[in-house]
Phi, psi and omega in degrees: 000123182289153177266135173285110178272008176244123177283149181302151183282138181290148175292154178290143182290138172302144179292143176294344188079162176291165175147171184279146178272171178293325175296324173297313179301310184301319176303304187298309179305310182298313178306312178296320178294325172299320183288319172306313184292331180287314181302314178301316174306305180308314178303312182297320173303311178292334179289319179292321182293322171299312178297325178295314180306301186303313181302319175300316180303318184281311188268346176253356181233291189284320181287317174305320189291319181294325177300314189288323180292315179298323177296312176306313182299315186299315186292326180290319179300309184304317179300310190297320183297319180296315182296309177300315184295318182292323185290327181278326187246339177081005180276131181288349173302330188283347175285344175298318171300323185293314183290321174301316176310313177307315185293318177300324180291320180294326178294309189293322176300321181288323174296318182297320187297321184283325194276326187268005176301126188107332183259103189296321184297317180287328178295317183294314177310311178300317175297325177288329176289324179288325178295315185293315184302318182298312182300326184280325173297323174291321181273342190226304188292313183295308175306308181304315188288329185269352185277151183278341184240076186300327181294313176296319176297328180289324182292329183285323187255014192287325179288308182292332179291318178295319184289327177292318185291329184287332177284319174308311180302314185295319179294319182300313187292316176296323180295309182301317181308310178301315188289328177295317182292319177300313179302321181296318172300320183293320176293325174303311187288332172289321177294324177295314177297318174301325176291317170309311183297311176302319175299313186289320183294315179297325181291319176302307176308315179301311185298307185303324174292323183292309181303325177289320181294323169301308181302325176287319183293329183284321178294321182294309186294315187270341188234303188296312178304319179291320183288330171298319182292321184291316184300316177305313181297314177297329169300310184289329170301311183297332177277006164108003178277073188285341174281002179275123186263150183258121188269118177289146176203162180094198172305173186295320188288330179292316182294326180293314177304313180292325173297323182292316178294323176295327177290328176291316180306319184283335175286314181298319177293325173291317181300315181294320181292325176290322180289329168301307185299316180288332175291325178298311181299319179299323176299322170299316179298320177295320168305308178297326176297313173307311180297323175294322187293313180304317183291328181289324171300315179295319177294323182293321180291316179290323177289330178280346178244289190291330178281318181298326182300308189291336172291326173290328178289315182301307184298322191284317185285327173292330171282334173293313186300322183288328179288317187285317179254031185302325185285339180266349186262146172271182187285326175302311180300318181289333177289322181295318179298317173299327175288326181295316181290328175293321178300318179293318176297320176294319174304317178302306189291324182289327179292318179298313181295325176291329177288319174297321183290328180289328186282352183301126182078357179239328173247160172057024182280087190239079187288144178195165174289122188237134175278102184300332176294319171300317182301309177311309186298315180301317189290323181285333168299321182295329183258022182303320181293314182289328174292320179287325181289330177275346180073020189289156176240109180260125183236162176200147171283169174303128181258141181271186181259139176234183189238118177176192185268109185311319180289320183293308178305319174288334163303316184296307182301317187295317181295320182289319181288323188287320176289334173299318182290314183303307186264064180274154178282138181295131173085359180244132176303118182297129179234120177241132183227129176250136181228166171211140181230132186280132175244126187285322178224160187286350179282344177279336190267130182301325183282348170082217184105183187289160183293175183089174179297146182211159173262122179256112177269153175217129172240115184246148176214171185251035189268211188279353173075172183224133176305149174298326177295349187253005190296340181260325186302316187295355182256004177276136182293137183060025177260130186235143182255346184227157181289161178292330180294323182285322174223126177289161174132169184246010178080022190245345190296313176293334175287326171295318176305309181300317180290325177293321177293323182284330181292330174270012175084016181249197179209149177230146189205163184259126175280092190292346177273358181279126168211147359275166174102205180230146174222118180260130181244124174218163186240140176227154173294143178287167178301141175273347172212166183297121178278151183286140181299137183228155183280148181283139185299000000 
């Protein structure tokens, strides 16, 4: 039953639905918070400006105005004192306080005019003071200061002067009372402005804290809680609960993320289900393969004993028939008997070769570190008769130790060297050379093979060579390029070499660029520990 290698397509994930994304919510909330903060900042600026204006009214207007009024009163008193002293003594020295008082009065009046501008009551009070001051000057101060008889003039104006100056004092007192009232109102306004400032700044602080709390709560509810749910669901899936579905929640982008993760979960669940089915089918196939191998082992036993026994009998009885009835058989009959014996022998050889090919990697697999120089010495000794008859010269470079089955590696070298000797060029002394190059990775090796460091071996000769068009065909079992009469053999040697090399994780190929002769390149794994040093043959 074939294995379905394609998992079922997962159903389409449900849409996350319309809605605002996390970025959208953050943008709107940030814009709203910015508007509120700007409004609060504007309110704070207005409160500060109002408090500053009220403070200026107190410190730069009404307090200086009261001081100026007091200076004006002092200046008028100095004038009255100087006029009274001059009228009583007639000494002009008493006019100095009067003249200084006039200058001080003028300066105080100018300052008051500037400070009370805009306040009708204060302006009227200042006008009243100036009017009564001018009246006192006209009725008393100037006549006495300009009179040649100051004492007499003082006696004449004493009553009118006293009344005029008392009226002036009354006007000054009313002016100062009004200014003090304005100053008190400014103080109250300043205190109210301070209270308003404190209240506004407390409110700003409260609103800022409320915005921070709302931002934290919003992020927690809109982002952190959905992410925590998603993380919890993902952890459950990571723990192997692929049947646990993910419920989207939160903003649109987080819902979309949860939907994508849930879709991935469904695909993983489908692939896992497919993998379990495939593994179950592979286990069944492995069981069938083991049973097939056992049957193959039984067939190999039958082939090596039961099938070869009739072949031996056929060959033996044919030879016995030839010896016993030799005088009764003509040449054609003897030829037929020879054909039968040769066919039986070749069938027996094919069976043995096929058994050897099938047993590669299954029987006698005793992997160990092997010295290829020792292995080459034993191989050349086993081929000593053929090498000596052909007059072949076998050389090699220093060879490394490799890891593998010594028996199979011996068969590999024996087949490659025997082919080099067998397929020699006529009239040329056969020369066979074995070399080895270390490759750090399989990608460096032309012959390929498994990854990791490898040893690349090459067996070169100067024989008849092999055409590039046969580079793949020569490794197929029972494929021959020459007739049996030209070169003996069953066409299994190179196929057996390929199977041995591939069993050891390497690859073998024909170097089509080598001329004259043939050059086979194959890779083997390095030794896992230092192999003992051996003498070169």
